[in-house]
C-alpha positions in Angstrom: 230.6 43.2 -59.1 230.0 45.5 -56.1 227.5 48.3 -56.9 229.4 50.7 -54.6 232.3 50.4 -57.1 230.0 51.2 -60.0 228.6 54.2 -58.1 232.1 55.4 -57.4 233.2 55.3 -61.0 230.1 57.2 -62.1 230.6 59.8 -59.3 234.2 60.3 -60.3 233.1 60.8 -63.9 230.5 63.4 -63.0 233.1 65.3 -60.9 235.1 65.7 -64.1 238.1 63.6 -62.8 237.9 61.3 -65.7 236.7 62.0 -69.3 234.3 60.0 -71.4 237.0 58.3 -73.3 238.5 57.0 -70.1 235.1 55.9 -68.9 234.4 53.9 -72.0 237.8 52.4 -71.9 236.9 51.2 -68.4 233.7 49.7 -69.6 235.4 47.8 -72.4 237.8 46.1 -69.9 235.0 44.7 -67.7 234.9 40.9 -67.9 231.2 40.5 -68.6 228.7 42.5 -70.8 226.1 42.6 -68.0 228.6 44.5 -65.9 228.9 47.0 -68.7 225.2 47.4 -68.8 225.0 47.8 -65.0 227.4 50.8 -65.5 225.4 52.3 -68.4 222.1 52.0 -66.5 223.6 53.7 -63.5 225.0 56.4 -65.8 221.6 56.8 -67.3 220.0 57.1 -63.8 222.5 59.7 -62.8 221.8 61.6 -66.0 218.1 61.6 -65.2 218.9 63.0 -61.7 221.0 65.8 -63.1 218.2 66.8 -65.6 215.6 66.6 -62.8 217.7 68.8 -60.5 218.4 71.3 -63.3 214.7 71.8 -63.9 214.3 73.3 -60.4 217.5 75.4 -60.4 218.4 78.8 -61.8 221.9 77.8 -62.5 223.4 74.8 -64.3 226.6 72.9 -63.4 228.0 72.5 -66.9 230.6 70.1 -65.6 227.9 67.6 -64.6 226.4 67.3 -68.0 226.4 63.7 -69.2 227.4 63.3 -72.9 224.3 61.5 -74.2 225.3 61.3 -77.9 228.6 59.4 -77.1 226.8 57.1 -74.7 224.2 56.2 -77.4 226.9 55.7 -80.0 228.8 53.5 -77.6 225.6 51.4 -76.9 224.9 51.2 -80.6 228.2 49.5 -81.2 228.3 47.5 -78.0 224.9 45.8 -78.4 225.7 44.4 -81.9 227.6 41.5 -80.5 225.3 40.7 -77.6 222.8 37.9 -77.3 220.0 36.8 -74.8 219.4 38.9 -71.7 222.3 41.2 -72.3 221.0 42.0 -75.8 217.5 42.8 -74.5 218.8 45.0 -71.7 221.1 46.9 -74.1 218.2 47.4 -76.6 216.0 48.7 -73.8 218.6 51.1 -72.5 219.4 52.3 -76.1 215.7 53.0 -76.8 215.3 55.1 -73.7 218.4 57.2 -74.5 218.2 57.4 -78.3 215.5 60.0 -78.9 214.8 61.2 -82.4 217.0 64.2 -81.8 220.0 62.1 -80.7 219.5 59.6 -83.6 219.4 62.5 -86.1 222.7 63.9 -84.7 224.4 60.5 -85.0 222.9 59.9 -88.5 224.2 63.4 -89.7 220.6 64.6 -90.3 219.2 68.1 -90.3 217.4 70.2 -87.7 215.5 73.4 -87.4 216.5 75.2 -84.1 213.6 77.0 -82.4 214.0 79.4 -79.4 211.5 77.5 -77.1 210.6 80.6 -75.1 209.8 82.7 -78.2 208.8 80.2 -80.8 211.2 81.7 -83.3 213.4 79.9 -85.7 217.1 80.6 -86.0 218.3 81.2 -89.6 221.1 82.7 -91.6 220.3 85.5 -94.1 221.3 85.4 -97.8 223.1 88.7 -98.1 223.2 90.5 -94.7 226.9 90.2 -93.9 229.2 92.8 -92.6 232.4 91.5 -94.3 233.9 88.6 -96.3 234.5 86.5 -93.2 231.3 86.6 -91.2 227.5 86.3 -91.6 225.1 87.2 -88.7 222.5 84.9 -87.4 218.9 85.9 -86.4 215.6 84.4 -85.3 212.6 85.2 -87.4 210.1 87.1 -85.2 207.3 87.5 -87.7 204.6 85.1 -86.5 203.2 84.8 -90.1 206.4 83.3 -91.5 206.3 79.8 -92.8 209.6 78.1 -93.4 208.5 75.2 -95.8 211.9 73.5 -95.7 214.0 76.6 -96.4 217.6 75.5 -95.9 218.7 78.8 -94.5 217.2 77.7 -91.3 218.3 74.1 -91.4 221.3 73.1 -89.3 223.5 70.1 -88.8 224.9 69.3 -85.3 228.2 67.5 -85.9 230.2 65.7 -83.1 233.8 67.0 -82.8 234.9 63.6 -81.5 233.0 60.3 -81.0 233.5 60.5 -77.2 233.1 64.2 -76.8 230.1 66.3 -75.8 231.3 69.1 -78.1 229.7 69.8 -81.4 230.0 72.0 -84.5 226.7 73.6 -85.7 226.7 74.0 -89.5 224.2 75.9 -91.6 222.9 73.6 -94.4 222.3 76.4 -96.9 225.8 77.9 -96.7 227.9 75.1 -95.2 229.2 77.7 -92.6 229.8 77.1 -88.9 228.3 78.9 -86.0 230.6 80.6 -83.5 230.6 83.1 -80.7 233.1 85.9 -80.2 233.7 88.6 -77.6 235.2 90.9 -80.4 233.0 93.9 -81.0 230.6 92.5 -78.5 227.3 94.5 -78.2 227.5 94.6 -74.4 229.7 93.4 -71.6 227.4 90.5 -70.8 226.8 89.4 -74.5 228.9 88.0 -77.3 228.1 88.1 -81.0 227.1 85.0 -82.8 227.9 84.6 -86.5 228.7 82.1 -89.2 232.3 81.9 -90.4 232.2 82.4 -94.2 235.7 81.1 -95.0 237.1 77.6 -94.8 238.3 76.8 -91.3 240.6 74.0 -90.2 239.8 74.0 -86.5 243.4 73.6 -85.5 244.3 76.9 -83.8 243.9 78.2 -80.2 240.5 79.8 -81.0 238.8 76.7 -82.3 236.7 76.5 -79.2 234.7 79.5 -80.5 233.0 77.0 -82.8 232.5 74.3 -80.1 229.1 73.9 -78.5 227.9 71.6 -75.7 224.4 70.2 -75.6 222.9 70.5 -72.2 219.6 68.5 -71.7 217.0 70.6 -69.8 213.8 68.6 -69.7 212.9 65.0 -69.0 209.5 65.5 -70.6 210.7 67.1 -73.8 213.9 65.5 -75.0 214.1 67.9 -78.0 214.9 70.8 -75.6 218.6 71.7 -74.9 220.7 74.7 -73.9 223.6 75.3 -76.2 226.8 76.3 -74.3 229.7 77.9 -76.1 233.0 76.4 -74.9 235.1 79.4 -75.7 233.0 82.2 -74.2 231.5 80.0 -71.4 228.1 81.5 -72.4 224.7 80.2 -73.5 223.0 80.8 -76.9 219.8 82.8 -76.6 217.6 85.3 -78.5 217.6 88.6 -76.6 215.0 91.3 -76.7 216.9 93.5 -79.1 215.5 93.5 -82.7 217.5 93.9 -85.9 214.3 95.1 -87.6 210.6 94.5 -87.3 210.8 90.9 -88.3 214.2 89.7 -87.0 215.9 89.3 -83.7 219.6 89.0 -83.1 221.0 85.8 -81.7 223.7 86.2 -79.0 225.4 84.3 -76.3 225.3 85.5 -72.7 226.7 84.7 -69.3 224.6 82.4 -67.2 223.7 85.1 -64.6 222.2 87.2 -67.4 219.7 84.7 -68.9 217.1 82.5 -67.3 216.9 78.8 -68.1 213.8 79.3 -70.2 215.7 81.9 -72.3 218.4 79.3 -73.0 216.0 76.7 -74.2 216.3 75.6 -77.8 214.1 73.0 -79.4 216.1 70.9 -81.8 213.5 69.5 -84.3 214.7 66.8 -86.7 213.8 67.3 -90.3 213.0 64.4 -92.7 
């Protein structure tokens, strides 16, 4: 198979002209598993280039973000029926992509989410809620705090669809989902971030408020991501504003308002 053709498919994908489901459908129609692995390896190389470029830029092209979780899931299923050289190549590629963070997402495991620039954990309070529908979210700014497995600050990152780079973020303690909204926003450049306290079916026009994209930011630390809200087109971050002496509000903000370090969240798997 001509490599220029593989390059063109990958290029078209990163331009957003085809989606992940279409790309995987193309992979499945290739006549030989080694051709599929050629494509996946080129996709992986392109992903590395995007991450490398992003480390040296002040802006991120959200449309060029490669969906790592769907790729790892695809490889996990694809390699089961392989043998010989193809099996070895698929295993090697899977090992390189399937970090502990990615494997935990696929397995439905739990995380703590730490603002990398501040070293503060995101958590949901027991009783600090403004109404029957919402619960605010904070980071804990008190350096002396030890979490010791407190489920208020444990989260699940749940794929919306097996071929999508969109995720729901669920608090383990309350079973409630994280969302961002412009309503009653504290400033023109920020949106509030809350948990929705009622049952939600994710079938209306505002469901994207609950959808987050994972944006890898570092080749050296694969636990570090930006979290991009698909409804507000804003990034999750912990601003300077405090709620009180021990807690800081969590918000989303437009790209121009927050630096890449401010957007960095460390997703730490919990056993």
